[in-house]
C-alpha positions as CSV (number, residue, x, y, z in Angstrom):
1,X,0.0,0.0,0.0
2,X,1.4,3.4,-1.0
3,X,1.4,6.1,1.6
4,X,2.4,9.7,1.2
5,X,2.6,12.9,3.4
6,X,1.5,16.0,1.7
7,X,-0.2,19.4,2.0
8,X,-3.9,20.1,1.5
9,X,-4.3,22.6,-1.3
10,X,-8.1,22.6,-2.0
11,X,-11.2,21.7,0.0
12,X,-13.8,23.0,-2.5
13,X,-15.5,19.6,-3.2
14,X,-17.8,17.5,-1.2
15,X,-16.1,14.6,0.7
16,X,-12.9,15.3,-1.3
17,X,-9.7,17.3,-0.8
18,X,-6.7,17.8,-3.1
19,X,-3.4,16.9,-1.6
20,X,-0.1,18.1,-3.1
21,X,2.9,15.7,-2.7
22,X,6.4,17.2,-3.1
23,X,9.4,15.0,-3.7
24,X,13.0,15.5,-4.8
25,X,14.5,13.2,-7.4
26,X,18.0,13.3,-9.0
27,X,18.3,14.2,-12.6
28,X,19.2,11.1,-14.7
29,X,22.3,12.6,-16.2
30,X,23.4,15.5,-14.1
31,X,22.5,14.0,-10.7
32,X,21.2,17.4,-9.4
33,X,18.1,17.2,-7.2
34,X,15.0,18.4,-9.0
35,X,11.8,19.2,-7.1
36,X,8.7,17.4,-8.4
37,X,5.1,17.5,-7.2
38,X,1.8,15.8,-8.0
39,X,-1.7,16.4,-6.8
40,X,-4.0,13.6,-5.6
41,X,-7.7,13.8,-5.1
42,X,-8.3,12.2,-1.7
43,X,-11.4,11.0,0.3
44,X,-11.9,12.8,3.6
45,X,-13.3,9.8,5.4
46,X,-14.8,11.7,8.3
47,X,-11.8,14.0,9.0
48,X,-12.1,17.8,9.1
49,X,-9.2,19.4,7.3
50,X,-8.5,22.9,6.1
51,X,-6.1,24.3,3.4
52,X,-2.5,24.1,4.7
53,X,-2.9,21.0,6.9
54,X,-0.2,18.3,6.5
55,X,-1.9,14.9,6.1
56,X,-0.9,11.3,5.5
57,X,-2.8,9.6,2.7
58,X,-2.9,5.9,1.8
59,X,-3.9,4.1,-1.4
60,X,-7.3,2.4,-1.5
61,X,-9.7,0.9,-4.0
62,X,-11.0,3.3,-6.6
63,X,-13.7,5.5,-5.0
64,X,-14.5,7.5,-8.1
65,X,-12.9,8.0,-11.6
66,X,-9.8,9.8,-10.2
67,X,-10.1,9.4,-6.4
68,X,-7.9,6.5,-5.2
69,X,-6.6,7.7,-1.8
70,X,-8.0,8.2,1.7
71,X,-6.7,10.4,4.6
72,X,-5.1,8.1,7.2
73,X,-4.1,10.8,9.7
74,X,-3.6,14.5,10.1
75,X,0.1,15.1,10.7
76,X,-0.1,18.8,11.6
77,X,-2.8,21.4,11.6
78,X,-2.7,25.0,10.5
79,X,-3.1,27.3,13.4
80,X,-6.5,29.0,13.5
81,X,-5.9,32.8,13.8
82,X,-8.3,34.7,16.1
83,X,-10.0,37.6,14.4
84,X,-9.8,40.8,16.4
């Protein structure tokens, strides 16, 4: 089962969030590290998340056409600022 840790970038859909996974991989010839990222649509599964939260997602059976991951746990939450 694949698991990733990423940042929530969108919560605009019902029961779905978009999680961005960043990774660094070496260039095949020059060996310099290159930043790569990919966005995954992820099922909320009863969790309450906001944009900016770091979450751990895991692979699951296909839930919809392009939703194949569920949130396993919330690694860190964004601080909620008090409005004065």
